[in-house]
N, C-alpha and C positions, 0 to 999 in steps of 0.2 A: 440389705446385706451387700449384694453385688449390683452395680448399676447395669441396666440393659446394654449400654454401650460396651462395657467390658466383656459381658457375656457374648455379644455378637462378635467382637474382635477376637476373643479366644476361640470361638467356634470356627470363625473364618480361618484363623491361623492353623488350627488342627486339620481342617479340611484341605488347606493348601499343602500341608505336610503329607497328608495321605495321598493326594493326587500326585505330588512330586515323587513320592516313594513308588507309586504304581508306574509312573512314566519311567523312572530309573530302572525298575525291574524289567519293564518291557524293552527298553533300550539294550539292557544287558543280554536278554534272551535273543533279541534280534541280531546282535553282534555275534553271539555264539552260533546262531543258525547260519549266518554268512560265513563264519570261519569254517564250519563243517562243510558247507557247500563248496568253498574253495579247496579244502583238502580233498574232497571227493573228485574234483575236476582237475587234479594235478596231472601233468604229463599230457603229451599229445595223443590224440585218438587216431586210429588208422583210417576211419571213415571221413574225418574232417581234414586230414593232412596236418602239416606242421603249422603251429601258430606263428613261428618265426617267418615262414614264407609269406603268410598273410600280412604280417607287419611290414615286411620288405616291399610288398606290392603297394600297400597303403602309403608308405614313405615315398616311394617313387611317384605315386599319384600326387602327393602333396608338393613334391619338388617341381613337378610339371606345372601345377597350378600357380606356384610362386613365380616361376619363370614367365608365365602368361601375364600375371598381374604386374610384374616388373616391366614387361614390354608395354603394357597398357599405360602404366604410369609414366614411362619415358616417351610415349607418343609413337612408338613403332607399331605399324599395322601388320598384324599376323595374317 
């Protein structure tokens, strides 16, 4: 009736569809979890300070590092 090759191929295809569906569902649930996590953490907290201030400090640090790297690249001794 059916050759064993066709049966194995069909079973493999069905298994692949099941695994892909499970992974897609897990991805969707994980994205929903992260979305809820981000909604919960909206706004600055009093105990942590402003996120904008931390970003400014980090930006200033990166600018300082760039200046040092440019000095090294041009051969200036700091």
